[in-house]
N, CA, C and O atoms as CSV, one atom per row, in Angstrom:
chain,resi,resn,atom,element,x,y,z
A,1,MET,N,N,0.839,-1.174,0.000
A,1,MET,CA,C,0.000,0.000,0.000
A,1,MET,C,C,0.891,1.246,0.000
A,1,MET,O,O,1.868,1.321,0.745
A,2,GLU,N,N,0.541,2.219,-0.843
A,2,GLU,CA,C,1.312,3.445,-0.917
A,2,GLU,C,C,1.064,4.315,0.303
A,2,GLU,O,O,-0.024,4.310,0.879
A,3,ALA,N,N,2.088,5.060,0.686
A,3,ALA,CA,C,1.942,5.984,1.805
A,3,ALA,C,C,1.088,7.175,1.389
A,3,ALA,O,O,1.120,7.611,0.238
A,4,ILE,N,N,0.341,7.678,2.328
A,4,ILE,CA,C,-0.470,8.869,2.073
A,4,ILE,C,C,0.452,10.077,2.112
A,4,ILE,O,O,1.215,10.233,3.066
A,5,PRO,N,N,0.399,10.940,1.092
A,5,PRO,CA,C,1.276,12.106,1.077
A,5,PRO,C,C,1.027,13.003,2.284
A,5,PRO,O,O,-0.103,13.130,2.756
A,6,GLU,N,N,2.084,13.615,2.769
A,6,GLU,CA,C,1.950,14.533,3.896
A,6,GLU,C,C,1.241,15.802,3.451
A,6,GLU,O,O,1.276,16.173,2.278
A,7,ALA,N,N,0.603,16.456,4.401
A,7,ALA,CA,C,-0.160,17.676,4.114
A,7,ALA,C,C,0.715,18.739,3.464
A,7,ALA,O,O,0.262,19.432,2.553
A,8,ALA,N,N,1.958,18.882,3.914
A,8,ALA,CA,C,2.851,19.899,3.342
A,8,ALA,C,C,3.131,19.606,1.880
A,8,ALA,O,O,3.192,20.521,1.060
A,9,SER,N,N,3.299,18.338,1.552
A,9,SER,CA,C,3.550,17.943,0.170
A,9,SER,C,C,2.341,18.234,-0.702
A,9,SER,O,O,2.480,18.730,-1.820
A,10,ILE,N,N,1.168,17.929,-0.197
A,10,ILE,CA,C,-0.066,18.191,-0.936
A,10,ILE,C,C,-0.234,19.688,-1.147
A,10,ILE,O,O,-0.577,20.127,-2.244
A,11,ALA,N,N,0.006,20.477,-0.097
A,11,ALA,CA,C,-0.126,21.933,-0.205
A,11,ALA,C,C,0.852,22.485,-1.232
A,11,ALA,O,O,0.509,23.396,-1.987
A,12,GLN,N,N,2.062,21.945,-1.269
A,12,GLN,CA,C,3.059,22.404,-2.231
A,12,GLN,C,C,2.611,22.075,-3.654
A,12,GLN,O,O,2.746,22.911,-4.548
A,13,GLU,N,N,2.086,20.886,-3.876
A,13,GLU,CA,C,1.593,20.504,-5.192
A,13,GLU,C,C,0.409,21.377,-5.602
A,13,GLU,O,O,0.313,21.805,-6.752
A,14,ASP,N,N,-0.490,21.637,-4.653
A,14,ASP,CA,C,-1.630,22.514,-4.935
A,14,ASP,C,C,-1.154,23.900,-5.331
A,14,ASP,O,O,-1.707,24.515,-6.243
A,15,ASN,N,N,-0.129,24.394,-4.648
A,15,ASN,CA,C,0.418,25.713,-4.945
A,15,ASN,C,C,0.982,25.759,-6.366
A,15,ASN,O,O,0.791,26.746,-7.076
A,16,VAL,N,N,1.667,24.708,-6.778
A,16,VAL,CA,C,2.227,24.645,-8.128
A,16,VAL,C,C,1.100,24.647,-9.157
A,16,VAL,O,O,1.176,25.352,-10.163
A,17,ILE,N,N,0.069,23.870,-8.909
A,17,ILE,CA,C,-1.072,23.806,-9.830
A,17,ILE,C,C,-1.739,25.169,-9.937
A,17,ILE,O,O,-2.059,25.618,-11.038
A,18,LEU,N,N,-1.952,25.835,-8.798
A,18,LEU,CA,C,-2.575,27.158,-8.831
A,18,LEU,C,C,-1.724,28.159,-9.600
A,18,LEU,O,O,-2.263,28.992,-10.329
A,19,LYS,N,N,-0.410,28.090,-9.451
A,19,LYS,CA,C,0.467,28.993,-10.194
A,19,LYS,C,C,0.361,28.729,-11.689
A,19,LYS,O,O,0.338,29.667,-12.486
A,20,LEU,N,N,0.298,27.477,-12.068
A,20,LEU,CA,C,0.155,27.147,-13.483
A,20,LEU,C,C,-1.172,27.655,-14.028
A,20,LEU,O,O,-1.229,28.193,-15.133
A,21,LEU,N,N,-2.226,27.486,-13.261
A,21,LEU,CA,C,-3.537,27.948,-13.695
A,21,LEU,C,C,-3.574,29.474,-13.800
A,21,LEU,O,O,-4.113,30.019,-14.763
A,22,LYS,N,N,-3.009,30.152,-12.823
A,22,LYS,CA,C,-2.998,31.611,-12.838
A,22,LYS,C,C,-2.195,32.156,-14.008
A,22,LYS,O,O,-2.495,33.235,-14.519
A,23,ALA,N,N,-1.191,31.427,-14.431
A,23,ALA,CA,C,-0.343,31.891,-15.523
A,23,ALA,C,C,-1.136,32.053,-16.812
A,23,ALA,O,O,-0.732,32.803,-17.700
A,24,GLU,N,N,-2.249,31.361,-16.918
A,24,GLU,CA,C,-3.066,31.418,-18.124
A,24,GLU,C,C,-3.992,32.633,-18.153
A,24,GLU,O,O,-4.663,32.871,-19.158
A,25,LEU,N,N,-4.038,33.401,-17.072
A,25,LEU,CA,C,-4.934,34.553,-17.004
A,25,LEU,C,C,-4.166,35.853,-17.200
A,25,LEU,O,O,-2.997,35.962,-16.831
A,26,THR,N,N,-4.835,36.825,-17.779
A,26,THR,CA,C,-4.244,38.149,-17.867
A,26,THR,C,C,-4.299,38.794,-16.480
A,26,THR,O,O,-5.032,38.338,-15.603
A,27,GLN,N,N,-3.526,39.843,-16.296
A,27,GLN,CA,C,-3.545,40.568,-15.021
A,27,GLN,C,C,-4.961,41.072,-14.717
A,27,GLN,O,O,-5.433,40.986,-13.583
A,28,HIS,N,N,-5.621,41.591,-15.738
A,28,HIS,CA,C,-6.983,42.117,-15.552
A,28,HIS,C,C,-7.937,41.008,-15.112
A,28,HIS,O,O,-8.758,41.217,-14.219
A,29,MET,N,N,-7.834,39.839,-15.729
A,29,MET,CA,C,-8.693,38.719,-15.343
A,29,MET,C,C,-8.450,38.333,-13.886
A,29,MET,O,O,-9.397,38.115,-13.131
A,30,ARG,N,N,-7.169,38.248,-13.492
A,30,ARG,CA,C,-6.841,37.896,-12.107
A,30,ARG,C,C,-7.413,38.930,-11.138
A,30,ARG,O,O,-7.950,38.574,-10.089
A,31,GLU,N,N,-7.295,40.213,-11.493
A,31,GLU,CA,C,-7.794,41.270,-10.619
A,31,GLU,C,C,-9.311,41.198,-10.470
A,31,GLU,O,O,-9.830,41.326,-9.361
A,32,VAL,N,N,-10.016,40.997,-11.563
A,32,VAL,CA,C,-11.478,40.912,-11.508
A,32,VAL,C,C,-11.909,39.712,-10.665
A,32,VAL,O,O,-12.795,39.841,-9.820
A,33,LEU,N,N,-11.300,38.561,-10.881
A,33,LEU,CA,C,-11.652,37.381,-10.091
A,33,LEU,C,C,-11.339,37.595,-8.618
A,33,LEU,O,O,-12.141,37.245,-7.751
A,34,TYR,N,N,-10.185,38.164,-8.335
A,34,TYR,CA,C,-9.812,38.407,-6.936
A,34,TYR,C,C,-10.813,39.342,-6.263
A,34,TYR,O,O,-11.314,39.056,-5.176
A,35,LEU,N,N,-11.095,40.458,-6.923
A,35,LEU,CA,C,-12.010,41.426,-6.328
A,35,LEU,C,C,-13.390,40.824,-6.080
A,35,LEU,O,O,-14.027,41.109,-5.066
A,36,HIS,N,N,-13.842,39.998,-7.002
A,36,HIS,CA,C,-15.181,39.413,-6.852
A,36,HIS,C,C,-15.209,38.269,-5.834
A,36,HIS,O,O,-16.001,38.294,-4.892
A,37,TYR,N,N,-14.349,37.273,-6.024
A,37,TYR,CA,C,-14.446,36.051,-5.222
A,37,TYR,C,C,-13.724,36.113,-3.882
A,37,TYR,O,O,-14.123,35.416,-2.949
A,38,PHE,N,N,-12.686,36.914,-3.755
A,38,PHE,CA,C,-11.932,36.942,-2.512
A,38,PHE,C,C,-12.160,38.216,-1.706
A,38,PHE,O,O,-12.190,38.168,-0.476
A,39,ALA,N,N,-12.322,39.355,-2.380
A,39,ALA,CA,C,-12.538,40.609,-1.669
A,39,ALA,C,C,-14.021,40.920,-1.502
A,39,ALA,O,O,-14.385,41.802,-0.723
A,40,GLY,N,N,-14.879,40.204,-2.227
A,40,GLY,CA,C,-16.312,40.329,-2.046
A,40,GLY,C,C,-16.982,41.514,-2.722
A,40,GLY,O,O,-18.093,41.895,-2.353
A,41,TYR,N,N,-16.317,42.096,-3.708
A,41,TYR,CA,C,-16.913,43.228,-4.419
A,41,TYR,C,C,-17.958,42.734,-5.422
A,41,TYR,O,O,-17.826,41.654,-5.998
A,42,SER,N,N,-18.981,43.536,-5.615
A,42,SER,CA,C,-20.011,43.200,-6.597
A,42,SER,C,C,-19.523,43.570,-7.994
A,42,SER,O,O,-18.534,44.285,-8.153
A,43,GLY,N,N,-20.231,43.072,-8.997
A,43,GLY,CA,C,-19.902,43.411,-10.373
A,43,GLY,C,C,-19.968,44.908,-10.627
A,43,GLY,O,O,-19.143,45.459,-11.356
A,44,SER,N,N,-20.952,45.563,-10.023
A,44,SER,CA,C,-21.093,47.018,-10.189
A,44,SER,C,C,-19.920,47.770,-9.564
A,44,SER,O,O,-19.427,48.746,-10.129
A,45,GLU,N,N,-19.481,47.312,-8.404
A,45,GLU,CA,C,-18.352,47.967,-7.739
A,45,GLU,C,C,-17.064,47.778,-8.536
A,45,GLU,O,O,-16.259,48.703,-8.648
A,46,ILE,N,N,-16.871,46.592,-9.084
A,46,ILE,CA,C,-15.683,46.322,-9.896
A,46,ILE,C,C,-15.724,47.162,-11.166
A,46,ILE,O,O,-14.710,47.717,-11.587
A,47,ALA,N,N,-16.897,47.250,-11.766
A,47,ALA,CA,C,-17.061,48.056,-12.982
A,47,ALA,C,C,-16.703,49.512,-12.712
A,47,ALA,O,O,-16.017,50.150,-13.511
A,48,GLU,N,N,-17.167,50.025,-11.594
A,48,GLU,CA,C,-16.868,51.419,-11.234
A,48,GLU,C,C,-15.366,51.608,-11.021
A,48,GLU,O,O,-14.793,52.603,-11.463
A,49,TYR,N,N,-14.735,50.656,-10.346
A,49,TYR,CA,C,-13.301,50.733,-10.077
A,49,TYR,C,C,-12.479,50.798,-11.373
A,49,TYR,O,O,-11.550,51.597,-11.493
A,50,PHE,N,N,-12.841,49.943,-12.338
A,50,PHE,CA,C,-12.092,49.869,-13.596
A,50,PHE,C,C,-12.636,50.808,-14.680
A,50,PHE,O,O,-12.077,50.889,-15.774
A,51,HIS,N,N,-13.719,51.509,-14.372
A,51,HIS,CA,C,-14.355,52.410,-15.348
A,51,HIS,C,C,-14.787,51.652,-16.602
A,51,HIS,O,O,-14.541,52.074,-17.732
A,52,ILE,N,N,-15.442,50.518,-16.354
A,52,ILE,CA,C,-15.972,49.698,-17.442
A,52,ILE,C,C,-17.420,49.341,-17.081
A,52,ILE,O,O,-17.862,49.588,-15.959
A,53,SER,N,N,-18.141,48.769,-18.024
A,53,SER,CA,C,-19.530,48.390,-17.744
A,53,SER,C,C,-19.584,47.112,-16.900
A,53,SER,O,O,-18.636,46.327,-16.866
A,54,ARG,N,N,-20.710,46.931,-16.228
A,54,ARG,CA,C,-20.925,45.715,-15.452
A,54,ARG,C,C,-20.904,44.497,-16.376
A,54,ARG,O,O,-20.439,43.423,-15.991
A,55,GLN,N,N,-21.410,44.674,-17.593
A,55,GLN,CA,C,-21.403,43.581,-18.564
A,55,GLN,C,C,-19.965,43.186,-18.920
A,55,GLN,O,O,-19.669,42.007,-19.118
A,56,ALA,N,N,-19.076,44.181,-19.000
A,56,ALA,CA,C,-17.664,43.878,-19.290
A,56,ALA,C,C,-17.038,43.096,-18.144
A,56,ALA,O,O,-16.215,42.209,-18.367
A,57,VAL,N,N,-17.427,43.427,-16.923
A,57,VAL,CA,C,-16.932,42.678,-15.755
A,57,VAL,C,C,-17.407,41.230,-15.844
A,57,VAL,O,O,-16.620,40.302,-15.658
A,58,ASN,N,N,-18.688,41.040,-16.127
A,58,ASN,CA,C,-19.235,39.684,-16.221
A,58,ASN,C,C,-18.575,38.899,-17.354
A,58,ASN,O,O,-18.286,37.711,-17.208
A,59,LYS,N,N,-18.343,39.561,-18.471
A,59,LYS,CA,C,-17.687,38.903,-19.601
A,59,LYS,C,C,-16.261,38.495,-19.231
A,59,LYS,O,O,-15.813,37.408,-19.595
A,60,THR,N,N,-15.554,39.354,-18.515
A,60,THR,CA,C,-14.186,39.050,-18.084
A,60,THR,C,C,-14.177,37.875,-17.116
A,60,THR,O,O,-13.355,36.967,-17.240
A,61,LYS,N,N,-15.096,37.895,-16.150
A,61,LYS,CA,C,-15.176,36.780,-15.195
A,61,LYS,C,C,-15.453,35.471,-15.916
A,61,LYS,O,O,-14.805,34.458,-15.651
A,62,LYS,N,N,-16.410,35.494,-16.821
A,62,LYS,CA,C,-16.786,34.275,-17.550
A,62,LYS,C,C,-15.614,33.750,-18.383
A,62,LYS,O,O,-15.349,32.548,-18.398
A,63,ALA,N,N,-14.918,34.647,-19.072
A,63,ALA,CA,C,-13.769,34.240,-19.888
A,63,ALA,C,C,-12.650,33.682,-19.015
A,63,ALA,O,O,-12.012,32.693,-19.375
A,64,ALA,N,N,-12.414,34.312,-17.878
A,64,ALA,CA,C,-11.357,33.855,-16.975
A,64,ALA,C,C,-11.686,32.469,-16.414
A,64,ALA,O,O,-10.829,31.586,-16.377
A,65,LEU,N,N,-12.921,32.291,-15.983
A,65,LEU,CA,C,-13.319,30.990,-15.434
A,65,LEU,C,C,-13.273,29.899,-16.493
A,65,LEU,O,O,-12.892,28.764,-16.207
A,66,ARG,N,N,-13.660,30.243,-17.714
A,66,ARG,CA,C,-13.587,29.276,-18.809
A,66,ARG,C,C,-12.131,28.875,-19.052
A,66,ARG,O,O,-11.819,27.696,-19.221
A,67,ARG,N,N,-11.258,29.863,-19.067
A,67,ARG,CA,C,-9.835,29.593,-19.308
A,67,ARG,C,C,-9.244,28.726,-18.195
A,67,ARG,O,O,-8.471,27.805,-18.462
A,68,LEU,N,N,-9.611,29.026,-16.944
A,68,LEU,CA,C,-9.134,28.220,-15.822
A,68,LEU,C,C,-9.652,26.787,-15.914
A,68,LEU,O,O,-8.914,25.837,-15.656
A,69,LYS,N,N,-10.905,26.640,-16.278
A,69,LYS,CA,C,-11.495,25.302,-16.411
A,69,LYS,C,C,-10.773,24.501,-17.487
A,69,LYS,O,O,-10.429,23.338,-17.277
A,70,GLU,N,N,-10.546,25.130,-18.645
A,70,GLU,CA,C,-9.861,24.433,-19.734
A,70,GLU,C,C,-8.452,24.024,-19.315
A,70,GLU,O,O,-8.013,22.909,-19.599
A,71,GLN,N,N,-7.750,24.924,-18.642
A,71,GLN,CA,C,-6.392,24.623,-18.204
A,71,GLN,C,C,-6.393,23.518,-17.152
A,71,GLN,O,O,-5.548,22.624,-17.184
A,72,PHE,N,N,-7.342,23.580,-16.223
A,72,PHE,CA,C,-7.427,22.562,-15.191
A,72,PHE,C,C,-7.724,21.195,-15.795
A,72,PHE,O,O,-7.116,20.198,-15.406
A,73,LEU,N,N,-8.651,21.145,-16.737
A,73,LEU,CA,C,-8.978,19.873,-17.377
A,73,LEU,C,C,-7.778,19.314,-18.137
A,73,LEU,O,O,-7.552,18.104,-18.146
A,74,SER,N,N,-7.014,20.192,-18.770
A,74,SER,CA,C,-5.808,19.763,-19.474
A,74,SER,C,C,-4.779,19.205,-18.499
A,74,SER,O,O,-4.181,18.159,-18.752
A,75,LEU,N,N,-4.572,19.907,-17.380
A,75,LEU,CA,C,-3.627,19.412,-16.367
A,75,LEU,C,C,-4.093,18.087,-15.782
A,75,LEU,O,O,-3.290,17.183,-15.552
A,76,ASN,N,N,-5.394,17.978,-15.544
A,76,ASN,CA,C,-5.943,16.745,-15.005
A,76,ASN,C,C,-5.728,15.584,-15.979
A,76,ASN,O,O,-5.370,14.480,-15.569
A,77,LYS,N,N,-5.947,15.839,-17.260
A,77,LYS,CA,C,-5.753,14.798,-18.277
A,77,LYS,C,C,-4.289,14.357,-18.309
A,77,LYS,O,O,-3.995,13.164,-18.375
A,78,GLN,N,N,-3.376,15.327,-18.262
A,78,GLN,CA,C,-1.948,15.008,-18.258
A,78,GLN,C,C,-1.580,14.202,-17.017
A,78,GLN,O,O,-0.796,13.256,-17.094
A,79,PHE,N,N,-2.144,14.577,-15.880
A,79,PHE,CA,C,-1.874,13.877,-14.638
A,79,PHE,C,C,-2.368,12.436,-14.707
A,79,PHE,O,O,-1.668,11.511,-14.295
A,80,MET,N,N,-3.573,12.256,-15.227
A,80,MET,CA,C,-4.131,10.910,-15.319
A,80,MET,C,C,-3.312,10.031,-16.258
A,80,MET,O,O,-3.123,8.844,-15.992
A,81,GLN,N,N,-2.821,10.617,-17.369
A,81,GLN,CA,C,-1.959,9.869,-18.282
A,81,GLN,C,C,-0.663,9.491,-17.593
A,81,GLN,O,O,-0.164,8.380,-17.771
A,82,PHE,N,N,-0.120,10.397,-16.813
A,82,PHE,CA,C,1.119,10.131,-16.078
A,82,PHE,C,C,0.916,9.006,-15.077
A,82,PHE,O,O,1.773,8.135,-14.931
A,83,MET,N,N,-0.223,9.025,-14.388
A,83,MET,CA,C,-0.495,8.026,-13.358
A,83,MET,C,C,-0.740,6.633,-13.942
A,83,MET,O,O,-0.510,5.630,-13.266
A,84,THR,N,N,-1.206,6.564,-15.195
A,84,THR,CA,C,-1.479,5.244,-15.784
A,84,THR,C,C,-0.257,4.673,-16.486
A,84,THR,O,O,-0.266,3.510,-16.890
A,85,ASN,N,N,0.785,5.464,-16.636
A,85,ASN,CA,C,2.020,4.955,-17.274
A,85,ASN,C,C,2.960,4.357,-16.280
A,85,ASN,O,O,4.035,3.888,-16.652
């Protein structure tokens, strides 16, 4: 039976994955996602901050999340191929 990875090792791997995923986003996409999901700002507040429409904020969030999903699925596929070899 394989040993269960230590929490520090898992956290380090998670950190690497997050860095890879973030690399696929523009600075603006990262800022919009951060302000919305981590700082708790509404779409209207973010729009006012960047002097853009609320629709532009929503479009940016949607594009960023789509890009993260695609990148995550690609990494997951690569990982699964690695694990089966």
